[in-house]
C-alpha positions, 0 to 999 in steps of 0.5 A, a space after each residue: 197796578 205795579 207789576 213784578 217779575 218772579 225773578 225780581 221778587 225772589 233774587 234781584 240784585 237791584 234795589 226796588 224803589 222806595 216808592 214800591 217799598 212804601 206804597 204798593 197800591 193806592 187807597 182806591 185800589 185797596 178799596 176794591 179788595 173789599 168784598 162788595 157782598 160784605 163777606 170778609 172771607 171774600 175780601 181775604 180771598 181777594 187779598 191773596 189773589 192780588 198778592 199772588 198775581 202782583 208778586 208772581 208766586 205759586 202760593 199766597 196764604 193768610 193765616 189769622 190769629 184765633 181769639 185765644 191769641 195762641 193759634 193760627 188758622 188758614 183763612 185764605 189761600 191761592 195754591 194750597 187746597 181750597 178745602 184746607 181753609 179752616 182746617 189747617 191750624 197751628 199753635 204759635 209755638 209750631 210751624 214756620 207760620 207760627 214762628 213768624 207770629 211768635 217772633 213778630 218778624 219775617 222769616 225767610 227759608 230756602 227749603 221749608 221742608 228742611 227747617 226744624 220748625 217745618 210742620 207738615 199738613 197732609 190736607 194742605 197739598 203743599 208737597 210741591 212747594 219749598 221756598 217760604 217767606 212769611 211776614 207778620 200782619 200787625 195792626 195798631 201794634 197787635 198781631 192779627 195774622 201771618 202773610 205767607 208766599 211760597 214757590 215750588 223751587 227752593 230759593 232764597 228771597 232777597 231783602 227787597 222781597 222781604 221789604 216789599 211783602 212787609 209793606 204789602 202786609 202793612 197796607 192790608 193789615 187793617 182790612 185783615 184785622 177787620 175780618 178777624 174782629 167780626 169773626 168771619 175769617 175762616 169762610 162765609 157762615 154758610 160754608 162753615 155751617 155746611 161743613 158742620 152739617 156734613 158730619 153727624 158730630 153736630 147731632 150730639 153737640 148741643 151748641 151745634 144743634 142750637 145754631 141750626 135751630 136759631 137760623 129758622 126754628 119753624 123751618 128746622 122743625 118742619 124739615 125734621 131737624 135736617 141741617 142740610 135741608 135747612 141750608 138748602 131752603 134758606 137763600 145764602 143772602 138770607 142766611 148771612 143776614 140772619 147770621 149777622 142779625 143774631 150775632 152767630 158768627 163767633 158761635 159758628 166759628 167756635 162750633 167749627 173749631 171744636 169739631 176740627 179739634 175733636 176730629 184731629 185730637 189724638 188724646 183719647 181713650 182709644 189712643 192708649 187702649 185700642 192697640 192693634 186696631 189702629 192698623 186693622 180697625 173694627 168692621 161693625 156690620 148692622 142692618 140698621 143704624 139709628 143716628 138721628 131722625 133726619 137719617 131714616 135708616 133705622 126702625 127701633 132698638 137694634 138700630 139705635 144701639 148701633 148708632 150709639 155704638 159708633 158714636 161712642 167709638 168715635 168719642 173714645 177714639 176707637 178705629 171703627 167703620 160701620 157697614 149697613 144698607 142705605 134705605 131710600 124709603 127707610 122704615 114706614 111713616 105711621 098714621 092712624 085711621 078713624 077706627 084706630 088702625 095703623 096705616 103705613 106710608 113709605 116716602 122716598 128720602 132725597 139722598 141729596 139732603 143727607 150728609 152722604 158722599 160717594 165712596 171712592 177706591 184707592 184710585 179715586 174711582 167711585 166704588 160699585 160692588 157686584 154679588 153673584 147669585 144663581 139668578 143674576 148679579 146684584 149691583 150696588 153703589 157705596 155711600 160714605 157718611 161721617 160719624 165723628 171720627 168714624 165712617 159709616 159705609 152704606 150700600 145702595 142697590 138702586 142703580 141702573 143695570 139692576 132688575 126692578 126687584 133688585 133696584 127696590 132691594 134697599 128701598 125699605 127696611 125690614 120689608 118684603 118676604 124671605 126672598 127680599 130679606 136674604 137678598 138684603 142680607 147677602 148685600 149687607 154681608 158679602 157686599 159689605 166686605 167687597 166695599 171694605 176691600 175696595 176702600 182698602 180697609 183690612 179689618 182686624 175684627 168683624 163685629 156682627 150686630 145680630 145675625 143679619 150680616 153673618 154672610 160677611 164671615 163666609 166672604 172673608 173666609 173666601 178671601 183668606 183662602 185666596 190670600 193664604 192658600 188654605 182650604 175652606 175649613 181652615 180659612 173659616 177657622 182662622 176667620 172665626 177668631 176675628 169674629 165677634 157676634 152679638 145676639 139681641 133677642 130670645 124671641 124666635 121671630 128675631 132669628 132669620 131662617 131661610 129654606 135650603 132652596 133660597 140659600 142655594 139660589 143666593 149662596 151657590 156661587 160663594 159656596 162653590 168658591 169656598 169649595 163646599 158642598 151644598 149640604 156642607 154649607 147648609 150644615 153651618 146654619 143648622 142645629 142638626 147638620 144632618 136634618 134635611 128639613 131644618 131651615 138655615 138660620 143666620 144666628 146659628 151661622 154667626 155662632 158657628 163662625 165666631 169665636 166670641 159671642 155675647 148677649 146684651 144683658 146678664 139675664 139675656 146671657 143666661 137665656 141665650 146659653 139655655 136657648 142654644 145649648 143644643 148647638 154644643 153637644 157634650 157641654 153643660 148650659 154654663 159651658 155654652 160660649 155665649 157671654 154678655 156685654 150689657 148695652 148702654 146709651 150714648 149720653 151726649 145724644 140722649 141727655 137734654 141740654 138743660 140737664 147737660 148744663 146742670 151737670 156742667 155746673 156741678 160735675 165740671 165741664 169735662 164730665 162727659 169724658 168720664 161719664 163711664 166712671 162711677 167717681 164722676 157722679 159722686 157729687 150728684 147728691 150735692 145738687 140742690 133739690 129745687 134746682 134739679 126739680 125745676 130743671 125736670 119741670 122744664 123738660 116735662 113742659 116741653 114734652 107736654 107741648 110737643 105731645 099736644 101739638 103732634 096729637 092735635 095735628 095728627 087728629 086734624 089730618 085723619 079728620 077728627 071732629 073739632 071737639 076731639 081736637 080741642 081735647 087733645 090740644 089741651 090734654 095733660 097737666 104739668 102737675 100730674 105724675 106723667 108715665 111714658 111708654 114708647 117702644 115697638 108694639 110686639 105682643 111680648 112687650 105687653 103695652 096693654 098690660 096696664 089695661 088688664 085691670 081697667 077699672 083700677 086704672 080709671 080710678 088712678 087716672 081720675 083721682 083728683 088729689 093724686 092723678 096720673 097720666 100717660 103718654 104712649 108712642 110706638 109702631 107695630 111691624 106692618 105684618 104683625 097683626 097681633 101687635 097691631 091689635 094691641 096698638 089699636 086697643 091702646 090708641 082707642 083709649 083716646 076716645 074713652 071719656 074716662 081718659 079724656 085729657 089724661 092720655 095721649 098717643 104720639 104718632 110716628 114714633 122716631 128718635 125725635 119723639 123718643 128724645 122728648 119722651 125719655 127727657 120729659 116723663 116722670 116715670 118710664 114704664 116697661 112691661 115685657 114678658 120676662 125673660 123676653 126683653 134682651 136689654 131695653 135701652 130706652 129705660 137707660 136714656 131716662 136715667 140721666 134725665 132724672 126720670 125713674 124706671 118702673 119695670 119688670 125685672 127683665 133685660 138691663 133692669 134685672 141687673 140694675 135695680 137695687 130697691 131704691 133707684 127706681 121701681 120693680 114690677 113683681 119679683 122676677 117670677 115667670 110662669 108656664 102659662 102666659 095668661 097667668 103670667 100676665 095676670 100676675 104682672 098686671 096685679 103687681 103693676 097696679 099695686 106698685 103704682 098705688 102703693 109706692 110710685 104715686 104716694 112717693 111722687 106726691 109726698 111734698 114738703 113745705 116748699 112743694 118739693 117731693 124730697 124722697 122722690 128726688 133722693 131716688 132720682 139722684 140715687 138712680 143717676 149716681 148708681 146707673 148713669 155710668 154703668 149703662 153708658 155706651 162709653 162703658 159698653 164700647 170699652 168692654 167690647 174693646 178690652 174683652 172682645 176686639 183686642 183679643 179678636 185682633 190678637 192684641 192681648 199681652 196676657 191671657 192666663 185663662 188657658 193655663 
C-alpha cells in the first residue's frame, strides 16, 4: 500500500509520480474494501478509513447524493462525530460539500470557517478543523457524492494533493455508486431502525409503524408493538436479511429522512407564534402520559390527553418539556376469573426495552434529585424520553440508598394509600422542578395538568426567593403569574386531599425554606384557611397559586366555577376565574391508516398540517359514499377480528369450556350495527345504563332484520368496589345466551384496544351522569374515523352536537335523585336507539348503501374534526394561556 506523509500531501513542492496520480490501489486492494458482510455502510466506513490513513489527514468523510439529487447526506466519516452520520444533510446550494457537488469540481479552502459557503453543523463536531479539500465522486458521468478531507491546521492543499484525492475518488466511485443505488448508505438497516425506535415520533407515523410490523408481524403483536423490543429479539443478520428480502431499504431511508426533516424544521406554527417560549419553554407537569401502549406509564383519559398534548406541541413546534414519573410496573394488567371478577396483575417493565436515556446535567453528569422530608430524603434518578421535537422528563425512585418504601414509590400508577400518593406528588412536583434546574431549563410557563403536581409551584416560589431576594408572599405572587392550571373532573374523588400531619411530614422542610408557618402553608390548600379540621386539597393549592385556570369543556367550566365559588368570597359564580379550553385529540395518533390515505386522496397530502382549520374539511362531502363506506367496513372487520382473538385467548387463559371459547371466537357480525363502549368503569360513567331495561335491549339485539351488537372494554380502579360490581355485571352478559354472539368484552383495555375500538365501531356510546363528565375525548377519536357518537349531552358533546352530526341521549336535563336521573336517561337511550339510530343505519338504497347515515358521518367529520383536534387545543393554550403567562403579549385591552 503506498504511503504519503501529511506534509507531502498538503504542500509538497515536488510533483507526485504519474503512477500515484492514476493508480493509488490495485484492483485486489480495492476488493478488500468491500464489506464481507455485504453491508454498503461498512464498505463506506472502510473507504474513509483507508483514505484517512493513506493521506494522513485528521478527517475523511463521504457525502452521498440522496434520491432527490439535490441533497447530500453524511454517509461515513473518520474524525467527525459518528452519530452525525445520517443527520448532517445539506442542499447542493449550501455548504462547501454542496459547492463541490454543485460545480462538479474540486474545492480547496485554507480555512473553511471563513468561506462564504461554510455551513456549521453543531452535531458534526467539526469545530477543531479548518482546512478543506473536497472532490466530486462521479460514476458513468453521474454525480454520486462528495469526498472530503480536513485537517486541524489552516493550510492550502497543493495541486498534487487535489489530483491524488481526485484519482482516489475516481477509483472508488463505482463502489460508492453501488452503495447509493441500493439505498443502504446512511447506516445498516438496524442502525436506522434503532434511531427511529428511539424517538416516539414513529408512533404517530403510519409508514414508520408499518416498517416495524413488516419485519415480523407476529412478534410485533406479541411484543405489544414495541420497536426496541422487536429489534432486540431479531438477530442483526436476520434483520438485514429480512430487510433485503422485503426491499425495505428505501422505505427505511425515507422514514429516517422524514424524521430528521421533522426534527430540524423551523417552518412550524410555533416558529411564528410561540414568541417568548423559545427562550423559556413550557414545563408541562402530569402524573401520567399516554404516548403508546409500549410505554405503560398511563391509566386512562388524563394520561392520554397529556400524551396527545405533548405530541401536538411537537407537531406545532411549541417548545415544551413534559415532566412525569417513571412507573416500573405501570398501571395494572386486567384479567377476569370465572365468576367475572376483575383481577389485577402488576408486571415489571424492563426499562432497557423503552426509548429512555439517563438525563445529564450541563457538566455531563447523570442527574439525581433529592427531596427532603421530616422522615428522610427521597432520591430519584431522571430519565429522558424523546417525543418528536420535545422531551419528556421522568423521575424514578427505584435507586440504591432509598428505603424500600421509597424504592417502590414510582413502581405503580395510582397505587397505595394517601401516604404513597403525597410522596409521589412531592416527587413529581418538587423533584420535577429540581430535575429541570439540573438540566438548565428555566421554564417561562408552569402548566399543571390536574392538581397532582401543584407542589411544583411552591418549589419554584422558593427558588424565586433565593434568586430575587423577596419574601414568600411576593415570590408566590410572582410565580402564580406563570402558572397555568387545568382541572379535569368535578368528581370529588378526583381531587386529592391530605391530612395536616401528612402535609407537615412531607412539606415541612420546604415550608421552612419558604419561611411559612404551619398554618400558613395549610391555608393554601383549604377553602376556609382558618378551619383546622379541613384537609389540604391539591386542587385548591393549584387554584390559589395560578393566575390562569381552565376546565376542559364549556359545560365543565360552568360546573367548575359553581364548584369553587366559595374560594372567591365576594364574587359571583360568573366572576370565578376559571375558564375553559376544550380538549382535543392528536389526529395522527388516532386516525386509522386507511382513513388517512382516504383523506390524502381527497384533502391533499399536506392536510394534517391544517387539520385544526375548518376550511381543510370543506371537500369531505365530495368523497364518494361507496369509497367512504368500504373504508369503514375494512376497519370494522379489523375490530371484529381483534376482539374475537383477544376474547378467545383470555377465555382459554381463565379456563372457560370449549363451547364458550368457540362462541366468542365466532361472535359478532360485519353486517350488524356495532356499538362500542370503552372507558374507566367508574360508577358515574354508567356502563350498565343500557342494561336497566334488559328486555328491551334483548329485543334490539336479537332482531333478525335489524340487529345490534356491542363491544365493551374498560378497567375499574382496584379499590373502586362499586365500579368493579358494574364491571362484573357487564362482563357476565357473556354467559347470557340471549346475548350469545352479540356481545364481546375485550379485556385489559389499553391504547391498542382503544385504537381498534374508536377506528372500527359504527357508534360510540357514552352515558355519564350529567354533568360529571369533564370532557370525554374518546368520542372525539371516533369522529375522524367515520364513527358516530351516541352520547349524553355532557362534556365535549354538549358543545359539539348540532342535531345532525351524531345522536343525543336526552335533552341535557338532570335530577336531584340519581335513581330518577338514571331511569330517565335509560329510557331515552332505548328510545333513541330504536327510533333514530337503528332505522337510519339500516335504511339502504339499491346499492346497499345507507346514504343518510353516510351523510351524517360526513357532517360529523366536517363540523367536529377540526374543532376537537389537539392542534386546535394546543394553539388555544399558546395564545390564551402560555404567551400571556410568559409575559409575551403585545396587547391586552381587557384591563382598560
